[in-house]
C-alpha positions as CSV (number, residue, x, y, z in Angstrom):
1,X,-14.1,128.9,-39.5
2,X,-11.9,130.1,-43.2
3,X,-14.9,130.8,-44.5
4,X,-15.8,133.0,-41.7
5,X,-12.5,134.9,-41.9
6,X,-13.0,135.2,-45.6
7,X,-16.3,137.1,-44.9
8,X,-14.9,139.5,-42.0
9,X,-11.7,140.1,-44.4
10,X,-14.4,141.5,-47.3
11,X,-16.3,143.6,-45.2
12,X,-13.2,145.2,-43.4
13,X,-11.8,145.5,-46.7
14,X,-14.9,147.0,-47.9
15,X,-14.9,149.8,-45.3
16,X,-10.8,150.3,-45.6
17,X,-11.8,151.2,-49.7
18,X,-14.4,153.1,-48.8
19,X,-12.1,155.6,-46.7
20,X,-9.8,155.3,-49.3
21,X,-11.9,156.3,-51.4
22,X,-12.8,159.5,-49.6
23,X,-9.5,160.8,-48.9
24,X,-6.9,159.4,-51.9
25,X,-9.3,159.8,-55.0
26,X,-8.9,156.9,-58.1
27,X,-6.1,157.7,-60.1
28,X,-4.9,155.0,-62.0
29,X,-7.7,153.0,-62.6
30,X,-7.8,149.3,-63.8
31,X,-11.3,147.3,-64.3
32,X,-13.2,150.4,-62.5
33,X,-10.7,150.2,-59.1
34,X,-7.6,152.2,-58.7
35,X,-4.1,151.4,-58.0
36,X,-5.2,152.6,-54.8
37,X,-8.2,150.6,-54.1
38,X,-6.7,147.5,-55.6
39,X,-4.2,147.5,-52.7
40,X,-6.8,148.1,-50.4
41,X,-8.4,145.1,-50.9
42,X,-5.3,142.9,-51.5
43,X,-4.2,144.1,-48.2
44,X,-7.6,143.6,-46.5
45,X,-7.3,139.9,-47.5
46,X,-3.5,139.8,-46.4
47,X,-3.7,141.3,-43.2
48,X,-7.1,139.3,-42.2
49,X,-5.3,135.8,-42.8
50,X,-2.5,137.1,-40.9
51,X,-4.3,138.6,-37.9
52,X,-6.1,135.0,-37.9
53,X,-3.0,132.8,-38.0
54,X,-1.5,135.5,-34.8
55,X,-4.6,135.5,-32.6
56,X,-3.4,135.5,-29.3
57,X,-6.1,133.8,-27.1
58,X,-7.8,131.7,-30.2
59,X,-11.5,133.2,-28.6
60,X,-11.9,136.1,-31.2
61,X,-10.5,134.9,-34.4
62,X,-13.0,136.5,-35.8
63,X,-12.4,139.9,-34.8
64,X,-8.4,139.7,-34.6
65,X,-8.9,139.3,-38.8
66,X,-11.0,142.1,-38.9
67,X,-9.1,144.1,-37.7
68,X,-5.6,142.9,-39.0
69,X,-7.6,143.6,-42.3
70,X,-8.3,146.7,-41.6
71,X,-4.9,148.0,-40.9
72,X,-4.1,145.8,-44.1
73,X,-6.3,147.7,-45.7
74,X,-5.1,150.9,-44.9
75,X,-1.7,150.2,-45.8
76,X,-2.5,148.5,-48.8
77,X,-4.3,151.7,-50.2
78,X,-1.0,153.7,-49.2
79,X,1.2,151.6,-51.2
80,X,-0.7,152.2,-54.3
81,X,-1.3,155.9,-54.4
82,X,2.2,156.1,-53.8
83,X,3.0,153.8,-56.8
84,X,0.5,155.9,-59.0
85,X,2.2,159.2,-57.7
86,X,5.6,158.0,-58.2
87,X,4.1,156.3,-61.7
88,X,2.9,160.2,-63.2
89,X,6.4,161.6,-61.7
90,X,8.3,159.3,-63.8
91,X,6.1,159.2,-66.7
92,X,6.4,163.1,-66.9
93,X,10.0,162.8,-66.9
94,X,11.1,160.3,-69.5
95,X,11.5,162.1,-72.7
96,X,12.6,159.3,-74.9
97,X,10.5,157.3,-76.8
98,X,9.6,153.7,-76.5
99,X,10.2,154.0,-72.3
100,X,7.3,152.7,-70.8
101,X,6.2,152.4,-67.1
102,X,3.7,149.5,-66.4
103,X,2.1,149.9,-63.1
104,X,1.3,146.6,-61.3
105,X,-0.3,147.5,-58.5
106,X,2.8,146.2,-56.4
107,X,5.8,147.4,-58.6
108,X,6.3,150.1,-60.9
109,X,8.2,148.7,-63.9
110,X,10.1,150.9,-66.3
111,X,10.9,148.9,-69.2
112,X,14.0,150.3,-71.7
113,X,14.5,148.5,-74.8
114,X,17.8,147.7,-76.3
115,X,17.4,150.3,-79.4
116,X,17.5,152.9,-76.8
117,X,19.8,152.1,-74.5
118,X,22.6,150.2,-76.0
119,X,24.4,150.0,-79.5
120,X,24.2,145.9,-80.8
121,X,26.2,143.6,-78.9
122,X,27.4,146.9,-76.3
123,X,26.8,147.3,-72.9
124,X,27.8,150.9,-72.9
125,X,24.6,152.8,-72.3
126,X,23.5,155.7,-74.9
127,X,23.6,159.0,-74.0
128,X,19.8,160.0,-74.1
129,X,19.0,156.5,-72.4
130,X,21.4,158.2,-69.8
131,X,19.5,160.9,-69.5
132,X,16.4,158.9,-69.0
133,X,18.5,157.0,-66.0
134,X,19.3,159.9,-64.4
135,X,15.3,161.0,-64.4
136,X,14.8,157.5,-63.0
137,X,17.7,158.0,-60.1
138,X,15.7,161.5,-59.2
139,X,12.3,159.4,-58.7
140,X,13.7,157.3,-56.9
141,X,15.5,159.7,-54.8
142,X,12.2,161.1,-54.3
143,X,10.8,158.0,-53.3
144,X,13.7,156.5,-51.8
145,X,11.1,153.8,-49.5
146,X,11.9,150.7,-52.1
147,X,14.2,148.2,-53.6
148,X,15.0,148.2,-57.1
149,X,15.9,144.9,-59.3
150,X,17.8,145.5,-62.5
151,X,17.1,143.0,-64.7
152,X,18.2,142.1,-68.8
153,X,17.1,140.7,-71.1
154,X,18.0,139.4,-74.8
155,X,16.5,137.6,-77.8
156,X,17.3,133.9,-78.3
157,X,20.6,134.7,-81.5
158,X,23.5,133.8,-80.7
159,X,24.4,131.5,-77.9
160,X,22.4,131.2,-74.6
161,X,25.6,131.6,-72.7
162,X,27.0,134.6,-74.5
163,X,23.7,135.9,-74.6
164,X,23.3,135.7,-70.7
165,X,26.4,136.9,-70.1
166,X,25.8,140.3,-72.0
167,X,22.2,140.7,-70.1
168,X,24.0,140.3,-66.9
169,X,26.9,143.4,-68.4
170,X,23.7,145.3,-69.4
171,X,21.8,145.5,-66.4
172,X,24.9,145.8,-63.9
173,X,25.7,149.1,-66.6
174,X,22.4,151.0,-66.1
175,X,22.5,149.9,-62.7
176,X,25.9,152.1,-62.1
177,X,24.1,154.4,-63.7
178,X,21.6,154.7,-61.0
179,X,24.2,154.6,-58.3
180,X,26.2,157.2,-59.6
181,X,22.9,159.2,-60.1
182,X,22.9,159.5,-56.1
183,X,20.5,156.0,-55.3
184,X,21.9,154.1,-52.4
185,X,24.1,151.0,-54.0
186,X,22.1,148.8,-51.0
187,X,18.9,149.5,-52.8
188,X,19.6,147.5,-56.3
189,X,20.4,144.4,-57.4
190,X,21.0,144.1,-60.7
191,X,21.5,140.6,-62.9
192,X,20.6,138.8,-66.5
193,X,18.1,136.2,-67.7
194,X,19.3,136.1,-71.3
195,X,17.4,134.5,-73.8
196,X,15.0,132.8,-71.2
197,X,12.3,134.9,-70.4
198,X,10.7,136.3,-73.9
199,X,8.0,139.1,-74.4
200,X,7.5,137.7,-77.5
201,X,8.2,135.8,-79.8
202,X,11.8,135.1,-81.4
203,X,10.6,134.0,-84.5
204,X,11.0,137.4,-86.1
205,X,12.7,140.8,-86.2
206,X,9.8,142.7,-83.6
207,X,9.3,140.3,-81.7
208,X,12.9,139.8,-80.9
209,X,13.6,143.5,-80.8
210,X,10.9,143.6,-78.0
211,X,13.1,140.8,-76.1
212,X,16.2,142.9,-75.8
213,X,15.5,145.1,-73.1
214,X,16.3,145.8,-69.4
215,X,13.4,146.3,-67.1
216,X,14.2,148.5,-63.6
217,X,11.4,147.2,-61.4
218,X,10.6,149.5,-58.4
219,X,9.1,147.2,-55.3
220,X,8.1,149.1,-52.4
221,X,9.0,148.3,-49.0
222,X,6.1,146.5,-46.8
């Protein structure tokens, strides 16, 4: 039965994908598929499974899976299209070199290096970074249907407990600027990971610089 559901999910996903290609274009392509198309496929698969699991009569599970796939595919495509548009808007508004916006297909991750944000061993946000964070706040007001995580990270230099505390203070400092910029506080969760989530080796200066960062993760509401 699950193989049948999978086949129906794929078929319905392709229907949703075809419709989305016609109406939403192919902006933000990765591996030949746009974020809109990737969202359609992921949503179709999730919708198919949910439709089958929630089948009311147990006699038309395939039909319910297909319906769920179509609904999920369209919803996923809408999320993907919104992320594409929001990413373009953010990239046009951020002026400081080194700040990146990564579209994962399900989230937008704004990565701000420590060198952009803070002086060494400080949680006071620099002037240029405040301008960029105000731009992020405007973008979040323009796209209000999301939640935001602000996560601070450090390298492994020094005591782990101190690094954790510093990363938390830095994340909160960034979150405070977003809130001051008009983003409702209830949309934002701030926290620190200290040195526990490196993205590069801590054995080199360049790697440690990459690890000292704050990430703003924008997650669309379902």
